[in-house]
C-alpha positions, 0 to 999 in steps of 0.5 A: 396151280395153287388152289384156294387157301383158308382165307378164300373158303368164304368165296366158295360158301358164298357162291353156293348161295348164288343159286338162291340169289337167282331164284329169289331176287328180282328187280324189286329186291335190288336197289335201283335208282334213276335219280341223277348221279352225284357229280363227286361220286366214285363208282363203276359204270357197267355196259351191257351188250343186250340181245338182238333187239335195239334198246335191250342194251343198258348203261348202269352205274354203281356209286361206291360213296353212296352205295346206290345202284343206278339202272339204265342211265343212258339217255335220251335215247336207247343204245342200239345193237351190241355196245362193247367199247367203254372208256372214261376220259376227262369227265366224259364217257365214250361208248362204241356200238357194233350195230348189224354185222358188216355194217357201220356202228356208232360212237357216243359221248355222254356226260357222267350221268349218261346224257348223250352229248355227241354221236356219229356213225363209225367204222364196221362193227366198231368194238373197243376204243382208246384215246391218245393225242386228243384222238379216238382209236376204234377197232373194226373187226370185220374191216381189219382196221382201226378208225381214227377220229377227232376227240372233240367233234368225232371228225374222221381222220383215217383208217389204219390197216392192222391185223386179222379181226382187231378187237381189244385196244389200249393207249399208252405214252403216245402208242396204241396197241391193238389185239389182232384175233381170229375170224369165225371159221376163217383166218387167225392171228397172234399179233399186236399192232403198234400204232404211233399216235403222232403219225397214225401209222403202224410202226411195229408188230409183236408176235404172241400166241393165238388170239390176244384178247386183253391188254393192261399196263402194270405199275412199272409201265410194262404192257401185259397181253393175255392170249386165249390160244395155247391154253392161256398165256400172259406176256409182259412186253416193254412198250418202248422196245416191244421186246417180250420180257416175260411170259406166264403160263395160266394153268386155269386158262386165260379168257379176258379182262386183266385188272392190275392191283395198283398197290401190289404185284398182283393182277386179276383176270377171268380164266378160260374155266370161268373163274377169277384168277390172281397172278403174282407177277413177281413170285409167278404164282397164279391161283383161283381167287374167286371160284365159279362153282356153278358155271351152268348158272353163272358166266363171268363175262366182265371184270374189274378190281378196284385197288382203292377199296379192295373190291372185285366187280364181276359182270355175270351174263348168265344165259345171255338171254335174261338180264345179268348181274353185277356181283360185288366182292370184298377182298376179304369177306366175299360176296357183298351184294348183286344188282340186275344190270341188263342182258349180257353185262360186259364192260366195267370201268371205274370213275 
C-alpha cells in the first residue's frame, strides 16, 4: 500500500483539528438555512438514517453554487424509521424507508426542494433503489427479493426473488444489478443477481466474494463491485457478458460507497479501516487518500466524490446517537467546512 505523500499531509493536519470541531461547533456555528433551494443550484443531498424514533431522520442539501447548507428540507411530514435509499432522477428525488424490522417500509417521491409529491407502502424493510425502463427496483433484505414499481404512480408490478439479504442495487443499460449479502447470524451470500428490466426476471448470477456491498459504473462502462469479505476486494465486470475482467485486492480493506472520478482512472471509497482510499484502475495502486486518525470520534458512513469541482463529501456518523456531520474536502487543500446533518448520515448524491 502506498501511504500519504507530501501533497496529502495537509489532510492529516486538518483531521487533527476535528476534535476541536466537535468540541466547539454547535448548530448555531454552522450555516443552516430553511429557505427554498434555488432551482438551478448544483449541490448534494444528504440523507440521515436517524435513530429508533420516527422524525429523527433528516434530508439536507448543500448548494455548491451558493455555498449554503439547507437543514432538514423534507416536508410536509417527517421521515419515518431508517431511510436508506436515495436517488435523483428527472428533477425528482426518490427515497426508500425501511420501517420496523420485518414490516413494510415506504417509498417517497419529492421535488428538488424535498416536498413530498407521492408516497406508498412497499416491500419488507426496503433498503436501496434504482430506476430502469420507467420502473423502480427496490431491494427487500429480509424477504430476499426486489420489488418492482411503476415509476409514475408507484403501482405494484411484481416481486423478483434474488439471493440472500439483497441490499445495494444499480441500473445500467436495461439491466439491474443486485448485491446479495448476509443475514445477521444466518445465511451468507457472495453473488450479484442480474435482472433484465424488459422481462423483470433474473437472467444471470455472478459469483464474487462474500458480501458485495457497493456498485459503480466506470468511465468505460464497466461494472465495479466491492466486497467486504475476504479482506476486501473490488471486481471489474463486463455488464453485458457478466465476465469478471479484473480484481483488486484492497490492503486497507473495503467497506462501501465506490465513487468514480469522471476525469481519470481513479475511484474512491470508504475502506474497512474507515479511511477514504483511492484506487487507480490502470496502475492498480490503492492508497489512503483521506486518513481518519481518530476513529473513536469520527466514523465515515457515507461518501461521494464530485469530479467537476474536485471535492470529497464525507458523511460522519460519529456515535450513531448524536447528530453527525457532512465534511467537505477540497482535492488539494483539505478540509473546507463541516455541517450538522442529522443522526447517522448515510447517503450522499449529486444534483
